[in-house]
C-alpha positions in Angstrom: 3.3 -11.4 22.5 1.8 -8.4 24.4 5.2 -7.8 26.1 7.1 -7.6 22.9 4.7 -5.2 21.2 4.6 -3.1 24.4 8.5 -2.9 24.5 8.7 -2.0 21.0 5.9 0.7 21.2 7.4 2.2 24.5 10.8 2.5 22.9 9.4 4.4 20.0 7.3 7.2 21.8 8.2 10.1 23.9 5.7 9.4 26.6 6.0 5.6 27.3 3.5 5.9 30.3 0.6 6.7 27.8 1.0 3.5 25.8 -1.6 0.9 26.4 -1.8 -2.5 25.0 -5.4 -4.3 24.9 -5.7 -7.8 23.8 -8.6 -10.1 23.2 -8.5 -13.6 21.6 -11.1 -15.0 19.2 -10.3 -18.7 18.3 -6.8 -18.8 17.1 -6.5 -15.1 16.4 -5.1 -12.6 18.9 -6.3 -9.1 18.4 -3.8 -6.4 19.9 -4.9 -2.6 20.2 -2.1 -0.2 20.8 -3.1 3.2 22.1 -0.6 6.1 22.6 -0.8 9.9 23.4 -2.1 11.7 20.4 1.3 13.2 19.7 2.9 9.8 19.7 0.8 8.0 17.3 2.6 9.3 14.5 5.7 7.9 15.7 4.1 4.5 15.9 2.8 4.6 12.4 5.9 6.1 10.8 6.3 7.5 7.3 4.1 5.8 4.9 3.2 3.2 7.7 6.6 1.6 7.6 7.0 1.7 11.5 3.5 0.1 12.0 4.2 -2.5 9.2 7.5 -3.5 11.0 5.7 -3.7 14.4 3.1 -6.1 12.6 5.9 -8.2 11.1 7.5 -8.8 14.4 4.4 -9.4 16.2 3.4 -12.0 13.1 6.9 -13.7 13.7 6.3 -14.2 17.4 2.7 -15.5 17.0 3.6 -18.0 14.4 6.2 -19.5 16.7 3.2 -20.0 19.2 0.9 -21.2 16.6 -1.7 -18.5 16.2 -2.5 -15.5 14.1 -2.1 -11.6 15.4 -3.9 -8.8 14.3 -2.1 -5.3 15.4 -4.3 -2.1 15.5 -2.6 1.3 16.3 -4.9 4.1 17.5 
């Protein structure tokens, strides 16, 4: 799960070395915090949040296959 989100996020930004993925699990829910350079956060969010929503959709599909819930937060 973490690798999928990291791959997508690093593909979208100009400085992929600044992308950090932090995860923690509570019960059957996986919380994923994506942090990027200040200039690249807008690239991850996209216009009207469409890119962020697409990232969340892909993460949700991957999590469903593994039998848990995922919450993605982009900072």
